[in-house]
C-alpha positions in Angstrom: -37.3 -69.8 90.6 -41.0 -69.1 90.3 -43.1 -71.7 88.3 -46.5 -70.2 88.6 -49.0 -70.9 85.8 -49.5 -68.2 83.0 -52.7 -67.1 81.3 -52.6 -68.1 77.7 -54.6 -65.0 76.5 -52.1 -62.6 78.1 -49.1 -64.6 77.0 -50.0 -64.5 73.3 -51.3 -60.9 73.3 -50.0 -58.4 70.5 -47.4 -55.8 71.5 -48.4 -52.2 71.7 -47.9 -50.6 68.2 -45.4 -47.7 68.0 -46.5 -44.3 66.6 -45.9 -44.0 62.8 -43.6 -41.4 61.4 -45.1 -38.7 59.2 -44.7 -39.4 55.4 -41.9 -37.3 53.7 -43.1 -34.4 51.6 -43.5 -35.0 47.9 -40.4 -34.1 45.8 -40.5 -30.6 44.0 -41.0 -31.2 40.3 -38.1 -30.0 38.2 -38.8 -29.1 34.6 -35.7 -29.8 32.6 -34.6 -27.5 29.7 -35.1 -28.8 26.1 -31.3 -29.4 25.9 -31.5 -31.5 29.1 -34.6 -33.4 27.9 -32.8 -34.3 24.7 -29.7 -35.4 26.7 -31.9 -37.5 29.1 -33.7 -39.2 26.2 -30.4 -39.9 24.4 -28.9 -41.5 27.6 -31.1 -44.6 28.1 -28.8 -46.2 30.7 -29.1 -43.3 33.1 -31.8 -44.1 35.8 -31.6 -40.7 37.6 -32.8 -37.4 36.3 -30.1 -34.9 35.4 -30.5 -31.7 37.2 -27.5 -29.7 35.7 -27.8 -28.6 32.2 -25.1 -29.7 29.8 -22.4 -27.4 28.5 -23.7 -24.9 25.9 -22.3 -24.8 22.4 -20.7 -21.7 20.9 -23.8 -21.0 18.8 -26.0 -21.1 22.0 -23.6 -18.7 23.7 -23.7 -16.5 20.7 -27.4 -16.4 20.8 -27.4 -15.4 24.5 -24.7 -12.7 23.8 -26.7 -11.2 20.9 -29.8 -11.2 23.0 -28.0 -9.2 25.7 -26.6 -6.8 23.0 -29.9 -6.2 21.4 -31.6 -5.6 24.8 -29.0 -3.5 26.6 -26.8 -1.9 23.9 -29.5 -1.3 21.2 -27.8 -3.2 18.3 -24.6 -4.8 17.1 -23.3 -1.5 15.7 -23.4 0.3 19.1 -21.7 -2.7 20.7 -18.8 -2.7 18.1 -18.5 1.1 18.5 -18.1 0.7 22.3 -15.8 -2.4 21.8 -13.3 -0.5 19.6 -13.7 2.8 21.5 -10.8 5.1 20.7 -10.0 7.4 23.6 -9.5 11.0 22.6 -6.2 12.5 23.4 -6.1 14.1 26.9 -9.2 12.3 28.2 -9.6 9.5 30.8 -10.0 6.0 29.5 -13.2 4.6 30.9 -12.7 1.0 29.8 -11.9 -1.8 32.1 -8.6 -3.6 32.1 -10.2 -6.7 30.6 -11.8 -4.6 27.8 -8.4 -3.0 26.9 -6.5 -6.2 27.1 -8.8 -8.2 24.8 -9.0 -5.4 22.2 -5.3 -4.8 22.3 -4.5 -8.5 21.7 -7.0 -8.7 18.8 -5.8 -5.5 17.1 -2.1 -6.5 17.5 -2.7 -9.9 16.0 -2.0 -11.9 19.1 -5.1 -14.1 18.6 -5.8 -17.0 16.4 -8.4 -15.0 14.4 -6.9 -11.7 13.2 -8.4 -8.6 11.7 -7.6 -9.8 8.2 -9.9 -12.8 8.6 -12.7 -10.6 9.9 -12.4 -8.1 7.0 -12.5 -10.9 4.5 -15.6 -12.5 6.2 -17.4 -9.2 6.2 -16.5 -8.3 2.6 -17.4 -11.8 1.3 -20.6 -12.1 3.3 -23.7 -12.6 1.2 -25.7 -10.0 3.1 -23.0 -7.3 2.7 -23.6 -6.9 -1.1 -26.5 -4.6 -2.1 -29.3 -6.1 -4.3 -29.2 -5.8 -8.0 -31.9 -3.1 -8.0 -30.3 -1.1 -5.2 -28.7 2.3 -5.8 -25.8 1.5 -3.4 -24.6 -1.3 -5.8 -23.1 1.5 -7.9 -21.3 3.1 -4.9 -18.6 0.4 -4.8 -15.1 2.2 -5.0 -16.8 5.5 -4.9 -14.7 8.7 -4.9 -17.5 11.3 -4.2 -19.5 9.7 -1.4 -17.9 9.1 2.0 -17.9 5.5 3.2 -19.7 6.5 6.4 -22.8 7.4 4.3 -23.0 4.0 2.7 -25.3 1.4 4.3 -24.1 -1.9 2.9 -20.7 -3.3 4.1 -19.1 -4.3 0.8 -19.3 -0.9 -1.0 -18.4 0.9 2.2 -15.3 -1.2 2.7 -14.3 -0.8 -1.0 -14.7 3.0 -0.8 -12.7 3.2 2.4 -9.9 1.1 0.9 -9.8 3.2 -2.3 -9.6 6.5 -0.4 -6.9 5.1 1.9 -4.8 3.8 -1.1 -5.2 7.1 -2.9 -3.9 9.1 0.0 -0.9 6.7 0.4 -0.1 6.9 -3.3 -0.3 10.7 -3.2 2.1 10.8 -0.2 4.6 8.5 -1.8 4.6 10.4 -5.1 5.3 13.5 -3.0 8.2 11.7 -1.4 9.6 10.7 -4.8 9.7 14.4 -5.8 12.4 14.9 -3.1 16.0 13.7 -3.0 16.5 10.4 -1.1 17.9 11.3 2.3 19.4 7.9 2.7 21.3 8.0 -0.6 23.7 11.0 -1.0 24.2 10.2 -4.7 20.4 10.5 -5.5 19.7 13.2 -8.1 15.9 13.4 -8.1 16.0 17.2 -8.3 18.6 17.6 -11.0 18.8 21.2 -12.1 19.5 22.3 -15.6 21.2 25.4 -14.4 21.6 27.3 -11.1 21.8 31.0 -10.2 23.6 30.3 -6.9 20.6 31.0 -4.6 20.2 27.3 -3.8 23.2 26.1 -1.9 22.9 22.3 -2.4 21.6 22.4 -6.0 22.9 19.5 -8.2 23.6 20.7 -11.7 23.4 18.2 -14.5 26.5 16.8 -16.1 27.1 14.1 -18.7 27.8 11.3 -16.2 24.6 12.0 -14.2 22.5 12.1 -17.3 23.9 8.8 -18.5 23.4 7.2 -15.1 19.8 8.5 -14.8 18.8 7.1 -18.2 19.1 3.5 -16.9 15.7 2.0 -16.9 16.6 -0.7 -14.4 18.0 1.8 -11.9 14.9 4.0 -12.2 12.6 1.0 -11.7 14.6 -0.1 -8.6 14.2 3.4 -7.1 10.5 3.6 -7.8 9.9 0.1 -6.4 11.8 1.0 -3.3 10.6 4.5 -2.5 7.2 4.4 -4.1 5.8 1.0 -3.3 2.1 1.8 -3.8 2.4 3.8 -7.1 4.7 1.1 -8.5 2.3 -1.7 -7.5 -0.7 0.1 -9.0 0.9 0.9 -12.3 2.3 -2.6 -12.5 -1.1 -4.1 -11.9 -2.5 -1.9 -14.7 0.2 -2.4 -17.2 1.6 -5.9 -16.6 0.2 -9.2 -17.9 -0.2 -12.3 -15.6 0.1 -16.0 -16.3 -0.9 -18.4 -13.5 -0.8 -15.5 -11.1 2.8 -14.5 -11.9 3.7 -11.2 -13.6 5.1 -11.7 -17.1 7.7 -9.3 -18.4 7.3 -9.1 -22.1 10.2 -8.8 -24.5 8.5 -6.2 -26.6 7.1 -3.2 -24.8 7.8 -4.4 -21.3 5.5 -3.0 -18.6 8.4 -1.7 -16.5 9.1 1.0 -19.1 5.4 2.0 -19.2 5.3 2.2 -15.4 8.4 4.3 -15.3 6.9 6.7 -17.9 3.7 7.0 -16.0 5.2 7.6 -12.5 7.8 10.0 -14.0 5.0 12.1 -15.4 3.2 12.1 -12.1 6.4 13.3 -10.3 7.0 16.1 -12.8 3.4 17.2 -12.5 3.8 17.5 -8.7 7.1 19.3 -8.7 8.7 20.8 -11.8 12.2 20.6 -10.2 11.9 16.8 -9.9 13.2 16.2 -13.4 16.2 14.1 -12.7 14.7 10.6 -13.2 13.5 10.8 -16.8 12.2 14.2 -17.9 15.5 16.0 -18.3 17.4 13.2 -20.0 14.5 12.7 -22.4 14.5 16.4 -23.3 18.2 16.4 -24.0 17.7 13.3 -26.2 14.9 15.1 -28.1 17.3 18.0 -28.8 19.9 15.5 -30.1 17.2 13.9 -32.3 16.2 17.3 -33.7 12.6 16.8 -32.7 10.1 19.3 -33.9 9.2 22.1 -31.5 5.6 21.1 -31.4 6.6 17.6 -30.4 8.7 18.9 -27.6 5.8 21.0 -26.3 3.4 18.1 -26.5 5.7 15.8 -24.5 6.2 18.6 -22.0 2.5 19.0 -21.5 2.1 15.2 -21.0 4.8 15.4 -18.3 7.3 13.2 -20.1 10.0 15.9 -20.6 10.8 19.3 -19.4 10.4 22.4 -21.6 12.7 23.0 -24.5 14.0 26.2 -22.8 15.1 24.1 -19.8 16.7 21.5 -22.1 18.8 24.2 -23.8 19.8 25.7 -20.5 20.9 22.2 -19.5 23.0 21.8 -22.6 24.7 25.1 -21.8 25.5 23.8 -18.3 26.7 20.5 -19.8 29.0 22.3 -22.2 30.5 24.6 -19.5 30.9 21.7 -17.0 32.5 19.4 -19.6 34.9 22.1 -20.7 36.0 22.8 -17.1 36.6 19.1 -16.5 38.5 18.8 -19.8 40.8 21.8 -18.9 41.5 20.4 -15.5 42.4 17.0 -16.9 44.7 18.6 -19.5 46.4 20.6 -16.7 46.9 17.4 -14.7 48.4 15.6 -17.7 50.8 18.5 -18.4 52.1 18.3 -14.8 52.8 14.6 -15.2 54.3 15.1 -18.7 51.5 13.2 -20.4 49.2 14.1 -23.3 45.7 12.9 -22.3 43.7 14.8 -24.9 43.8 15.3 -28.6 41.5 17.4 -30.8 40.5 17.4 -34.4 39.0 20.2 -36.5 36.5 19.4 -39.2 34.0 21.1 -41.4 30.4 20.6 -40.5 27.3 21.3 -42.5 23.6 20.9 -42.0 20.8 21.3 -44.5 17.9 23.0 -42.7 14.6 22.6 -44.3 11.8 25.1 -43.6 8.8 23.2 -42.3 6.5 26.2 -43.0 7.4 27.7 -46.3 6.5 31.4 -46.6 7.6 34.4 -48.6 11.3 35.1 -47.9 11.9 31.7 -46.3 13.7 28.9 -48.0 15.8 25.9 -47.2 19.3 26.8 -46.0 22.6 24.9 -45.9 24.5 25.9 -42.8 28.3 25.3 -42.8 30.9 25.8 -40.1 33.9 24.4 -38.3 33.7 22.2 -35.2 36.4 20.8 -32.8 36.2 17.4 -31.3 38.1 16.6 -28.1 39.3 13.0 -27.8 40.3 11.4 -24.5 43.3 9.1 -25.0 42.8 6.0 -22.9 45.1 3.1 -22.3 48.1 4.9 -23.8 51.6 4.3 -22.5 53.2 7.2 -20.6 55.2 9.4 -23.0 53.8 7.7 -26.1 52.8 11.0 -27.6 
């Protein structure tokens, strides 16, 4: 081992310093968004700066979407027109699969918010109603101006709905003028007489007239085959209490609705007299109504003309006589007497409603036979 003496100055000398590393570059300043600033200030416990913006709300997303629409598609109207694009028949569909799928699901009601909710929101929106001093305020439920020419949403929607309901009511009234194809016993077009040119013509008889004079049956037919006309007349003629339709004991609204719809049907087709017009005309003849009254009711569409009623009575007489003769023949074959008849004098005092020279009240006399059907009689009793 070497024990040579050491110089104190060299023994306690400082070591040679190492080269220093260059300082790191300063961090790039990041300017947070207002939403991030509000989030960072609300979170006091966070010591680090948040670089990712928080999730946007639905109103912020709506703001961005509307900004894109107003910039690229020139307004909300053009966007909705493209959204609900209806491809013309025979042309190529230029929409993407996502576009078609989303619109189809919405229009078919497979979403939480359906078209009915959107229509209600648009119609009830404050900005959809024209101001009080606007001309368009009087265009609500308009019948002479197309809904495409109306600027405000509420009168445009009401006009569109009115025209749509009117077209449907007209179509259903036209359907009520025809016989019901699902009911072979339906006698909408009940003829007073026939000349044989129409093969499937139904000529009136006493049973058919008695069946068609039932108000409840007529109301059921109108409510089933003419839903829109029945609803409209019921809304106009019926009273409501707590939102429920009240059927009054005196002058019920069902009778008024039947009279109105029957007049509409007869105005559209003069052969569609089986519901109410033809039975009422026969009833007027039986009540000996004045000829002017018959004409007035015929003009209103409540009854057929008096000439048609008299032709119907002739057909009823011929049809009833044929049925009675057939029944008598069947009874004779079985050895039973099914009918009896009585003869009696009849008279009628006919007053002249318009007294003139040579015209005076007349007493008409004659003899009439009455046929009586014997029911619930024991065989061989007579």
